[in-house]
Phi, psi and omega in degrees: 000326179296327179297322178293319176298317181299314181296318179297315179293323179296317178296316178299313183293311182292318179298315180289330176293316178296319178297321178296324181282324188263355183291134178280332178268129183295322183293321178291324176296320179292322177292319177296325176297319178296320178295322177297320178292327173295323176297321177295322175297324176298322176297319178296324176295321177295333179273011181059043177235071184294330179296314180292323178297315180292325175296318178299315181293317183293310186281308188277313180282315185285331184249300188292309182295319178295323177296317178297314179298316179299316181295316180297316181290330181285315184284312175050041175235126180280339182296326180289331188248359183280138178220145178281130177273130172226159187290329179294319179294319180293317179295319177297321178295319179294318178296316178297320178296316180295320178295319179295314179296320178296319178294316179295319178297319179295319177296319180296315181291325180284342184286336180068037180302139181285093186232147179304333178290332186252358181159194182276152175270111182260337186276157177279153178292151180280139181276147181297325180298321178294322178297316179298317178296320178296320181295326183268351179243286188291318184265006182297323176299322179294321178293323178294317178297320178297316178298318178293324177296316178296320177295320177297324178294319178294317179297319177297319178296320178295321179295318178295318179295320179295319179297320179296319178296317179296321179295316180295323178294319178294321179293321180287334178286330182277000000 
């Protein structure tokens, strides 16, 4: 039964990821990205990691995806985001993606990570309390920088929206 859940979540995640990449409308792409992130949380649930799944939903779906959707709806200009599609750019992107995936795969295989595919699991599982303490002590500067980055993105979106309003007001006055 878990295999059926895995296949369903995989189809949902991959399908929404492709839709996020290929969508011509930014808002639909952002919503598809949020659905893809929900699919990744589903994978964590299948791996019996509810803490990581809830963290995925809270941070990525609840913060990042909502921020992207908010920014797209606030700015609402296609001129800033429109790009001409050409076959050379698409082929270059595919080649770069394959090289990146190959490099990450080579690093993963060379690392000798203690994984059931590569051997026995000898280490004890990490406790959730330890993860929480690490997040609030060792990783707190990274969380603060992430919060400031998200705040900067919202401020930038507001500045772009304000500039667009001022331009439209000047055009209508003339």
